[in-house]
C-alpha positions as CSV (number, residue, x, y, z in Angstrom):
1,M,13.2,-3.1,-8.2
2,A,9.8,-3.7,-6.6
3,D,8.0,-7.0,-7.3
4,I,4.6,-5.2,-7.1
5,S,3.9,-1.7,-8.2
6,I,0.4,-0.2,-8.1
7,I,-0.8,3.3,-8.9
8,Q,-4.2,4.3,-7.7
9,R,-5.7,7.7,-8.8
10,H,-7.8,9.7,-6.4
11,T,-9.3,13.1,-5.8
12,L,-9.1,13.1,-2.0
13,P,-7.8,16.1,0.0
14,H,-4.3,15.3,1.4
15,H,-5.5,14.7,5.0
16,H,-8.2,12.2,3.7
17,A,-5.7,10.4,1.4
18,R,-3.3,10.1,4.4
19,A,-6.1,8.7,6.5
20,A,-7.0,6.2,3.7
21,A,-3.4,5.1,3.5
22,Q,-3.3,4.6,7.2
23,H,-6.5,2.6,7.0
24,I,-4.9,0.2,4.5
25,A,-1.8,0.0,6.7
26,D,-3.9,-0.9,9.7
27,Q,-5.7,-3.6,7.8
28,L,-2.4,-5.1,6.6
29,A,-1.0,-4.9,10.1
30,Q,-3.9,-6.8,11.5
31,E,-4.0,-9.4,8.7
32,Y,-0.3,-9.9,8.1
33,D,1.5,-8.8,11.2
34,M,3.1,-5.8,9.4
35,T,4.6,-2.7,11.0
36,S,4.4,0.7,9.4
37,E,5.6,4.2,10.0
38,W,5.3,7.5,8.1
39,D,8.3,9.4,6.7
40,G,6.7,12.6,5.3
41,D,4.2,11.5,2.7
42,V,5.6,8.0,2.4
43,L,4.2,5.1,4.5
44,L,6.9,2.5,5.0
45,F,5.8,-1.0,6.0
46,N,7.5,-4.3,6.5
47,R,7.4,-7.8,8.0
48,A,9.7,-10.7,7.6
49,G,10.0,-11.3,3.9
50,V,8.1,-8.2,2.7
51,T,9.0,-4.5,2.6
52,G,7.2,-1.7,0.9
53,S,6.1,1.8,0.7
54,L,2.9,3.8,-0.1
55,T,3.7,7.2,-1.5
56,L,1.0,9.9,-1.5
57,A,0.9,12.4,-4.3
58,E,-1.7,15.0,-5.0
59,R,-3.9,12.8,-7.3
60,E,-2.5,9.3,-6.8
61,A,-1.2,6.8,-4.3
62,H,1.7,4.6,-5.4
63,V,2.5,1.3,-3.6
64,E,5.7,-0.6,-4.2
65,I,6.3,-4.0,-2.5
66,S,9.4,-6.1,-2.6
67,L,9.0,-9.7,-1.7
68,G,11.4,-12.2,-0.2
69,F,12.0,-15.5,-1.9
70,L,9.3,-17.4,-0.1
71,F,6.6,-14.8,-1.0
72,K,7.5,-14.4,-4.7
73,A,5.3,-17.4,-5.5
74,F,2.3,-15.5,-4.1
75,A,3.1,-12.2,-5.9
76,A,0.0,-12.3,-8.1
77,A,-2.4,-13.0,-5.3
78,I,-0.8,-10.3,-3.1
79,E,-0.9,-7.7,-5.9
80,E,-4.6,-8.6,-6.5
81,K,-5.5,-8.2,-2.8
82,V,-3.6,-4.9,-2.3
83,A,-5.0,-3.5,-5.6
84,A,-8.5,-4.3,-4.4
85,K,-7.9,-2.6,-1.1
86,M,-6.5,0.5,-2.7
87,Q,-9.3,0.7,-5.2
88,K,-11.9,0.4,-2.4
89,V,-10.3,3.1,-0.3
90,F,-9.1,5.5,-3.0
91,A,-11.0,4.9,-6.2
92,A,-14.4,5.7,-4.9
93,H,-13.1,9.3,-4.8
94,A,-11.3,9.3,-8.2
């Protein structure tokens, strides 16, 4: 079970939603040294102690993040930051 689960509604066309998801992944990669790759409409990302996915659906983006032991203490702060990024990128178009 994921430690963090966020659903963000949007009305973006699929290609714009995918670009928005990639933008979030690029920011996370730069800030947290994460790697990511697409598997269909699912963006998988990871780094030591963190794994997750961002799944695109027609009207929503769903992020699930699993945290390693050392990161669990920061779950609330991580969730807040990721939710803010998703809202900024997707919600403006909801």
